C-alpha positions in Angstrom: -18.8 -14.0 -3.5 -17.9 -15.1 -7.0 -16.4 -18.6 -7.5 -12.8 -18.7 -8.6 -12.2 -21.1 -11.5 -9.6 -21.8 -14.1 -10.0 -20.4 -17.7 -10.8 -23.9 -18.8 -13.5 -24.3 -16.2 -14.9 -20.9 -17.2 -15.1 -21.8 -20.9 -16.8 -25.1 -20.1 -19.7 -23.2 -18.5 -20.7 -21.9 -21.9 -23.0 -24.3 -23.8 -23.2 -24.8 -27.6 -25.7 -22.3 -29.1 -25.2 -19.8 -26.2 -24.9 -16.1 -26.6 -21.8 -14.3 -25.3 -20.8 -10.6 -24.9 -17.1 -10.2 -25.0 -15.4 -7.0 -23.9 -12.6 -5.7 -26.1 -11.6 -3.3 -28.9 -9.7 -5.0 -31.8 -8.7 -7.7 -29.2 -7.5 -5.1 -26.6 -9.3 -6.1 -23.5 -10.5 -9.5 -24.7 -10.3 -12.3 -22.1 -7.7 -14.1 -24.1 -7.3 -17.1 -21.8 -11.0 -17.9 -21.7 -11.2 -17.4 -25.5 -8.3 -19.8 -26.0 -10.0 -22.4 -24.0 -13.3 -21.9 -25.9 -11.4 -22.5 -29.1 -9.8 -25.6 -27.7 -13.2 -27.0 -26.6 -14.7 -26.2 -30.0 -17.9 -24.9 -28.5 -20.1 -24.3 -31.5 -23.1 -22.3 -32.7 -22.4 -19.2 -30.6 -23.8 -15.7 -30.9 -21.1 -13.2 -30.3 -21.8 -9.6 -29.3 -18.6 -7.7 -29.5 -17.3 -4.3 -30.8 -15.5 -6.1 -33.6 -14.1 -9.3 -34.9 -10.6 -8.6 -33.6 -7.7 -9.2 -36.0 -5.9 -12.0 -37.8 -2.6 -11.2 -36.0 -1.9 -9.8 -32.6 0.7 -7.2 -31.4 3.0 -10.0 -30.2 2.8 -12.0 -33.4 -0.1 -14.1 -32.2 -2.2 -15.8 -34.9 -5.9 -15.0 -34.8 -6.0 -12.5 -32.0 -8.8 -12.7 -29.4 -12.3 -13.4 -30.7 -10.8 -13.9 -34.2 -9.9 -17.4 -33.1 -13.6 -18.3 -32.6 -14.5 -16.7 -35.9 -11.7 -18.5 -37.8 -12.8 -21.8 -36.2 -16.4 -21.4 -37.4 -17.6 -21.4 -33.8 -19.6 -18.2 -34.2 -22.9 -18.5 -36.1 -23.9 -14.9 -35.6 -21.8 -11.7 -34.9 -23.4 -8.5 -33.7 -20.7 -5.8 -33.9 -19.9 -2.3 -35.1 -16.5 -2.6 -36.7 -15.3 -5.7 -38.6 -13.0 -4.3 -41.3 -9.7 -5.4 -39.7 -10.7 -9.0 -39.8 -11.2 -10.0 -43.5 -12.6 -13.4 -42.5 -15.7 -11.7 -41.2 -16.6 -10.4 -44.6 -15.6 -13.6 -46.3 -17.7 -15.8 -44.0 -20.6 -13.4 -44.3 -20.4 -13.6 -48.1 -20.3 -17.4 -48.2 -23.2 -17.7 -45.7 -21.3 -19.4 -42.9 -21.6 -16.3 -40.6 -24.5 -14.0 -40.0 -23.2 -10.5 -39.4 -25.3 -7.7 -37.9 -23.5 -4.4 -38.1 -24.6 -1.7 -35.5 -23.3 1.8 -35.2 -20.8 1.8 -32.3 -22.5 4.3 -30.1 -25.9 2.6 -30.7 -24.3 -0.8 -29.8 -23.0 0.6 -26.5 -26.4 2.1 -25.6 -28.3 -1.0 -26.6 -26.2 -3.0 -24.2 -26.6 -0.4 -21.5 -30.3 -0.5 -22.0 -30.3 -4.3 -21.7 -28.4 -4.0 -18.4 -30.7 -1.3 -17.0 -33.9 -3.0 -17.9 -34.9 -0.2 -20.4 -37.3 -0.9 -23.3 -34.8 0.4 -25.9 -32.8 3.3 -27.2 -33.9 6.3 -29.3 -31.3 7.5 -31.8 -31.4 9.5 -35.1 -28.4 7.5 -36.3 -29.4 5.4 -39.3 -32.6 7.2 -40.2 -33.1 7.0 -44.0 -30.5 4.3 -44.4 -30.6 0.5 -44.6 -30.0 0.5 -40.8 -33.6 1.5 -40.5 -34.7 -2.0 -41.7 -32.2 -4.0 -39.5 -33.5 -6.6 -37.0 -32.3 -4.6 -34.0 -34.6 -1.7 -34.9 -38.1 -2.0 -33.5 -39.7 1.0 -35.2 -39.3 4.6 -36.3 -40.6 7.0 -33.6 -41.3 10.8 -34.0 -40.5 13.0 -31.0 -40.9 16.8 -31.3 -41.2 16.5 -35.0 -37.9 14.7 -35.3 -37.6 11.0 -36.3 -35.6 8.4 -34.3 -35.0 4.7 -34.5 -36.2 2.8 -31.5 -33.5 0.1 -31.1 -34.0 -2.9 -29.0 -32.0 -3.6 -25.8 -29.3 -6.3 -26.0 -28.6 -9.0 -23.5 -26.6 -12.3 -23.5 -26.3 -15.5 -21.6 -22.7 -14.8 -20.7 -20.5 -11.7 -20.5 -16.8 -12.4 -20.7 -14.6 -9.5 -19.5 -11.0 -9.1 -18.4 -9.7 -6.9 -15.6 -6.0 -6.0 -14.9 -6.8 -6.4 -11.2 -9.7 -8.4 -9.9 -10.1 -8.9 -6.2 -11.5 -12.0 -4.6 -14.9 -10.3 -4.1 -15.1 -9.8 -7.9 -14.4 -6.1 -8.0 -12.6 -5.1 -11.2 -10.1 -2.5 -12.2 -9.2 -2.1 -15.9 -5.9 -0.8 -17.1 -6.0 2.0 -19.7 -8.4 1.5 -22.5 -9.1 -2.2 -21.8 -12.3 -1.4 -20.1 -14.1 -0.3 -23.3 -17.4 -2.2 -23.5 -16.7 -4.5 -20.5 -18.4 -2.4 -17.9 -21.8 -2.2 -19.6 -21.6 -5.8 -20.7 -21.2 -6.9 -17.1 -24.7 -5.5 -16.4 -26.4 -7.1 -19.4 -25.7 -10.8 -19.1 -27.2 -13.6 -17.0 -23.8 -14.9 -16.0 -20.6 -12.7 -15.8 -17.1 -14.2 -15.9 -14.2 -11.9 -15.2 -10.8 -13.0 -16.3 -8.2 -11.7 -13.9 -4.7 -10.8 -15.1 -3.9 -10.3 -11.4 -6.0 -11.7 -8.6 -5.7 -9.6 -5.5 -7.0 -9.5 -2.0 -10.1 -7.4 -1.1 -8.9 -3.8 -0.3 -6.0 -3.7 -2.8 -8.2 -1.9 -5.3 -9.3 1.4 -3.7 -13.1 1.6 -3.5 -13.2 4.7 -5.7 -11.2 2.9 -8.4 -13.6 0.0 -8.7 -15.1 0.1 -12.2 -17.2 -3.1 -12.3 -18.6 -4.0 -8.9 -18.2 -7.5 -7.6 -22.0 -7.9 -7.1 -22.2 -8.2 -10.9 -19.5 -11.0 -11.2 -20.4 -14.6 -10.9 -17.1 -16.3 -11.7 -13.4 -15.2 -11.6 -11.2 -17.0 -14.1 -7.6 -17.1 -13.0 
């Protein structure tokens, strides 16, 4: 059974210099309470694996929405993401050398995380052949299969996966509302420690078994 902790206690588990996968798409699905506590603690030197850098403003008028807080604070030393254009601070910090940015095609990013969770040796994809992507750090080599060239991309894992479920039961089973699941399900398989922020913490059985998306066996802590 996962341990139930506060968002502050969850954030305190993450050490300086650690690597974190954070579910979300432009902040939608980010575990906002844990991120706010990480920002308050000032945990530094983090490697962030996320679809994007979120946005400077949220839908409710929030300043520095989701993971954008951590980027703005300078707490992220390296960002591995696929879409960063809606957070101009990512480009600015990359240009001034304060943030290392590794841009990965979105489908490749999802598959690299899935491979990390499944224990696979990598992902074969034709995406990026003949471009600068071919020379990126996440590419192991160029492989030819049936006379067609592919990039062999390395699997991705992290120390922590931070996800957010609309309903999380006390056994750690997670149900996501709408599109908030995005990368969270595969990230929960590809980290040493998984923390699920619960918008609503419910008893076991409230989530019907067939509606469980992330199984409780993958979750180590519930932040509520």
